[in-house]
C-alpha positions in Angstrom: -26.3 -25.6 104.6 -28.1 -28.5 106.4 -26.4 -31.7 107.4 -27.0 -34.3 104.7 -27.9 -37.9 105.2 -27.6 -39.3 101.6 -24.8 -37.2 100.2 -21.5 -36.1 101.4 -20.7 -32.4 100.9 -17.6 -30.2 101.3 -16.3 -27.0 99.8 -12.5 -26.7 99.4 -10.3 -24.5 97.2 -13.2 -23.3 95.1 -14.5 -26.9 94.5 -17.7 -28.2 95.8 -17.4 -32.0 96.4 -20.6 -34.0 96.2 -20.6 -37.7 96.9 -23.6 -39.9 96.6 -23.6 -41.6 100.0 -26.0 -44.6 100.0 -23.4 -47.3 99.3 -25.4 -50.0 101.0 -28.2 -49.2 98.6 -26.0 -48.9 95.5 -26.3 -45.1 95.8 -29.8 -45.5 94.4 -32.0 -42.3 94.2 -34.8 -42.1 96.7 -36.8 -39.0 97.6 -34.4 -37.8 100.2 -31.3 -38.2 98.0 -33.0 -36.3 95.2 -34.0 -33.5 97.6 -30.5 -33.3 99.1 -28.9 -33.3 95.6 -31.3 -30.4 94.7 -30.2 -28.4 97.7 -26.6 -29.0 96.9 -27.1 -28.0 93.3 -28.9 -24.8 94.4 -25.9 -23.9 96.6 -23.5 -24.6 93.7 -25.5 -22.3 91.5 -25.7 -19.5 94.0 -22.4 -19.5 95.9 -19.8 -17.3 94.0 -17.0 -19.1 95.9 -17.9 -22.3 94.1 -16.1 -22.3 90.8 -16.2 -26.1 90.0 -18.2 -29.1 91.2 -17.0 -32.6 91.5 -19.7 -35.3 91.7 -18.9 -39.0 92.4 -20.3 -42.0 94.3 -19.2 -43.7 97.5 -18.4 -47.4 97.4 -18.2 -49.6 94.4 -21.1 -48.2 92.4 -21.7 -44.7 91.1 -25.5 -45.1 91.2 -27.9 -47.9 90.4 -30.6 -45.4 89.5 -34.0 -45.2 91.2 -34.6 -46.8 94.5 -37.2 -49.3 93.4 -38.0 -50.8 96.9 -39.0 -47.3 98.0 -41.3 -46.9 95.0 -42.9 -50.3 95.7 -43.6 -49.2 99.2 -45.8 -46.4 97.9 -48.3 -48.8 96.3 -50.9 -47.0 94.3 -49.3 -43.7 95.2 -46.1 -44.6 93.4 -46.8 -42.3 90.4 -47.3 -39.3 92.6 -44.2 -40.2 94.6 -42.1 -40.5 91.4 -43.3 -37.0 90.4 -41.9 -35.7 93.8 -38.6 -37.6 93.2 -38.2 -36.4 89.6 -39.2 -32.8 90.5 -36.2 -32.7 92.9 -33.8 -34.6 90.7 -34.7 -32.6 87.6 -34.3 -29.3 89.5 -30.8 -30.5 90.5 -30.0 -31.5 86.9 -31.2 -28.1 85.6 -29.1 -26.2 88.2 -26.0 -28.2 87.3 -26.6 -27.5 83.6 -27.3 -23.8 84.0 -24.8 -22.9 86.7 -21.6 -21.1 85.7 -19.3 -23.6 87.5 -18.3 -26.7 85.4 -19.6 -30.0 86.6 -16.9 -32.7 86.7 -18.3 -36.2 87.2 -16.1 -39.1 88.4 -17.9 -42.4 87.6 -16.4 -44.8 90.1 -18.5 -47.9 89.2 -21.8 -48.9 87.5 -24.0 -46.1 86.4 -27.6 -47.3 85.7 -30.9 -45.6 85.2 -30.8 -42.1 86.8 -27.2 -42.8 87.7 -26.5 -43.0 84.0 -28.4 -39.8 83.4 -26.4 -38.0 86.2 -23.1 -39.3 84.8 -23.5 -38.1 81.2 -24.8 -34.7 82.3 -21.4 -33.6 83.4 -19.4 -31.0 81.5 -16.3 -33.2 81.9 -16.9 -36.9 82.6 -14.2 -39.3 83.9 -14.8 -43.0 84.3 -12.9 -45.7 86.0 -11.9 -48.6 83.8 -14.2 -50.9 85.7 -17.3 -48.7 85.3 -20.3 -49.9 83.3 -23.2 -48.0 81.9 -26.8 -49.1 81.2 -30.1 -47.3 81.2 -32.2 -50.3 82.5 -35.5 -48.4 82.5 -37.4 -50.4 80.0 -36.2 -53.6 81.7 -38.7 -52.8 84.5 -41.2 -51.3 82.1 -40.3 -47.6 82.8 -39.0 -44.8 80.7 -36.0 -42.5 81.2 -35.7 -39.6 83.6 -32.9 -37.4 84.8 -32.3 -35.9 81.3 -30.9 -38.9 79.5 -33.5 -38.6 76.7 -32.2 -35.1 76.2 -28.5 -35.7 76.4 -28.2 -39.1 74.6 -29.4 -38.1 71.1 -27.0 -35.1 71.3 -24.0 -37.2 72.5 -24.4 -40.4 70.6 -27.0 -39.8 67.9 -30.6 -41.0 67.7 -29.9 -44.6 66.6 -27.5 -45.3 69.4 -29.8 -43.5 71.9 -32.7 -45.8 70.8 -30.5 -48.8 71.2 -29.4 -47.8 74.7 -33.0 -47.0 75.8 -34.9 -49.8 74.2 -32.5 -52.7 74.6 -30.7 -51.7 77.9 -27.4 -52.5 76.3 -24.5 -52.4 78.8 -21.5 -50.4 77.8 -18.0 -50.8 79.2 -16.2 -47.7 80.1 -14.1 -48.0 76.9 -17.2 -48.4 74.8 -18.8 -45.4 76.5 -15.7 -43.4 75.7 -15.8 -44.5 72.0 -19.5 -43.6 71.8 -18.8 -40.1 73.0 -20.4 -40.4 76.5 -17.2 -39.7 78.4 -14.2 -37.4 78.4 -11.6 -39.9 79.6 -11.2 -43.4 81.0 -8.6 -43.7 83.8 -7.3 -46.5 86.0 -9.6 -47.2 88.9 -7.0 -46.1 91.5 -6.4 -42.8 89.6 -10.0 -41.8 89.1 -10.5 -39.5 92.0 -7.1 -37.8 91.7 -7.5 -37.1 88.0 -11.0 -35.8 88.5 -10.0 -33.6 91.4 -7.0 -32.2 89.4 -9.5 -31.2 86.6 -11.9 -29.7 89.1 -9.2 -27.6 90.7 -8.0 -26.5 87.3 -11.5 -25.4 86.4 -11.9 -23.7 89.8 -8.9 -21.5 88.9 -10.3 -20.6 85.5 -12.6 -17.9 84.1 -15.9 -19.0 85.7 -18.2 -16.6 83.9 -16.7 -17.6 80.6 -17.3 -21.2 81.4 -20.9 -20.4 82.3 -21.5 -18.4 79.1 -20.0 -21.2 77.1 -22.2 -23.8 78.9 -25.3 -21.7 78.1 -24.4 -21.4 74.5 -23.9 -25.1 74.1 -27.1 -26.0 76.0 -29.3 -23.9 73.8 -27.6 -24.5 70.4 -30.1 -27.1 69.2 -33.0 -24.8 70.0 -31.8 -21.8 68.0 -31.4 -21.1 64.3 -28.0 -20.0 63.0 -28.6 -16.3 63.2 -30.0 -16.5 66.7 -26.9 -18.4 67.9 -24.6 -15.9 66.2 -26.3 -13.0 68.0 -26.1 -14.9 71.4 -22.4 -15.5 70.7 -21.8 -11.8 69.9 -23.6 -10.6 73.0 -21.8 -13.1 75.2 -18.3 -12.4 74.1 -18.9 -8.6 74.2 -20.1 -8.9 77.8 -17.2 -11.1 78.9 -14.4 -8.9 77.4 -15.5 -6.1 79.7 -15.5 -8.3 82.8 -12.5 -8.4 85.2 -11.5 -11.8 84.1 -11.9 -10.9 80.4 -9.6 -7.9 80.9 -7.1 -10.1 82.8 -7.2 -12.7 80.1 -6.5 -10.5 77.2 -3.8 -8.5 79.0 -2.1 -11.6 80.3 -2.0 -12.9 76.8 -0.5 -9.7 75.4 2.0 -9.6 78.3 3.0 -13.3 77.8 2.2 -14.2 81.4 -0.2 -16.7 83.1 -3.6 -15.1 83.9 -4.9 -14.9 87.4 -8.6 -15.3 87.1 -10.9 -14.4 90.0 -14.1 -16.0 88.8 
């Protein structure tokens, strides 16, 4: 993997650590960050040694969203430039959603715009008590990107999604938890340790079962009931014949802790 300029990357104990690393620019998303995030997501999707992914931000903000000064610099070519940015960002989002490894997000500060979209796309989302959430797009006469228009109606319902998108309401971490955007709110100084503990737990779990479960959940709104039942049947039948599936059922029968290999 190439050396990164806008993200920090490491792989340890089955966990890929991705840290947005533009703290002097509020971890805002420019073209390079979007491209590097895409490269990291591709690696997470393809490397069988990666069994969980932990995403967070460096500094006091998770991400302020799009890097507006870099868009202004493009002048009349801003639209074309944004297509390049979103092509990379959306590929990253798609890989994270479709990969087998669970994505754990640790929201360490304000998540706005595309940062909000990244935050809520996690399979498990922790937020520091001081974190805040706002979409902010329509405040600068833009519309959502990064998948928030997909995730929000599913997470909070259409009415609340409309409110968040159209009014740019700011949610505290506790409000975001109550609305269903988060898994857990933790003390600021405990955020990284709690998120890492979850990532390491997931990295020792049945990775393919996680991946199949993610795929079923992602597609459920697109399928009728019978289609979803058929997909569930095919998925569980495939998994029971896998090494982890056999380990899981035998460990249960033998009343011991399973040792999953992913």
